[in-house]
C-alpha positions as CSV (number, residue, x, y, z in Angstrom):
1,X,-1.1,1.9,-31.1
2,X,-3.8,4.3,-32.3
3,X,-3.3,8.0,-32.4
4,X,-6.3,8.6,-30.1
5,X,-4.7,6.6,-27.3
6,X,-1.4,8.5,-27.6
7,X,-3.1,11.8,-27.6
8,X,-5.1,11.0,-24.4
9,X,-2.0,9.8,-22.6
10,X,-0.3,13.0,-23.6
11,X,-3.2,15.0,-22.3
12,X,-3.1,13.3,-18.9
13,X,0.7,13.8,-18.6
14,X,0.7,17.4,-19.6
15,X,-1.8,18.5,-17.0
16,X,0.5,18.2,-14.0
17,X,-0.7,18.6,-10.4
18,X,-4.1,20.1,-9.9
19,X,-2.9,22.4,-7.1
20,X,0.2,22.9,-5.0
21,X,0.1,20.9,-1.7
22,X,0.7,24.0,0.3
23,X,2.8,22.1,2.9
24,X,0.0,19.7,3.8
25,X,0.8,16.1,4.9
26,X,-0.6,13.0,3.3
27,X,-2.3,10.2,5.2
28,X,0.9,8.2,5.0
29,X,2.9,11.2,6.5
30,X,0.3,11.5,9.3
31,X,0.4,7.8,10.0
32,X,4.2,7.9,10.3
33,X,4.0,10.9,12.6
34,X,1.4,9.2,14.8
35,X,3.1,5.9,14.6
36,X,-0.1,4.2,13.5
37,X,-1.7,2.7,10.3
38,X,-3.2,4.7,7.5
39,X,-6.5,3.0,8.5
40,X,-6.3,4.6,12.0
41,X,-5.7,8.0,10.4
42,X,-8.9,7.5,8.3
43,X,-10.8,6.7,11.5
44,X,-9.6,10.0,13.0
45,X,-10.8,12.0,10.1
46,X,-13.7,14.2,10.9
47,X,-13.3,13.8,14.6
48,X,-9.7,14.6,15.6
49,X,-8.3,15.4,12.1
50,X,-9.9,17.7,9.6
51,X,-8.5,17.0,6.1
52,X,-8.5,19.4,3.2
53,X,-9.7,17.7,0.1
54,X,-8.0,19.0,-3.0
55,X,-9.7,19.1,-6.4
56,X,-8.1,15.8,-7.3
57,X,-9.6,14.1,-4.2
58,X,-6.3,13.9,-2.4
59,X,-6.7,14.5,1.4
60,X,-4.1,16.8,2.9
61,X,-3.6,17.5,6.6
62,X,-2.4,20.5,8.5
63,X,1.0,19.6,10.2
64,X,0.2,21.6,13.4
65,X,-3.1,19.7,13.8
66,X,-1.4,16.4,13.2
67,X,1.2,17.2,15.8
68,X,-1.5,18.2,18.3
69,X,-3.4,15.0,17.7
70,X,-0.1,13.1,18.1
71,X,0.6,14.7,21.5
72,X,-2.9,13.9,22.7
73,X,-2.5,10.2,21.7
74,X,0.8,9.9,23.4
75,X,-0.5,11.5,26.6
76,X,-3.4,9.1,26.5
77,X,-1.1,6.1,26.2
78,X,1.0,7.2,29.1
79,X,-2.0,7.8,31.3
80,X,-3.4,4.5,30.5
81,X,-0.1,2.7,31.1
82,X,-1.1,0.1,28.4
83,X,-4.1,-1.1,30.4
84,X,-2.0,-3.0,33.0
85,X,-2.9,-2.6,36.8
86,X,-0.8,-3.2,39.7
87,X,-2.3,-5.5,42.3
């Protein structure tokens, strides 16, 4: 292996995280909280969820906002009663 390749690997590994996560949730964390897929979380971005994009491009979510959205989604499911109607 060449020295240039080794040096570039060392540079990448020595940088560490770009910024602390400040207690933000990842998309996967929010998906688990909302009991939905990561794709559903992405669809909620910009409307119900407002991610903070870090310098490394990672989207972080405020736990309080995610909990609020989770409560709204649960209330909507209960009100809709899964779409079934009694005859």
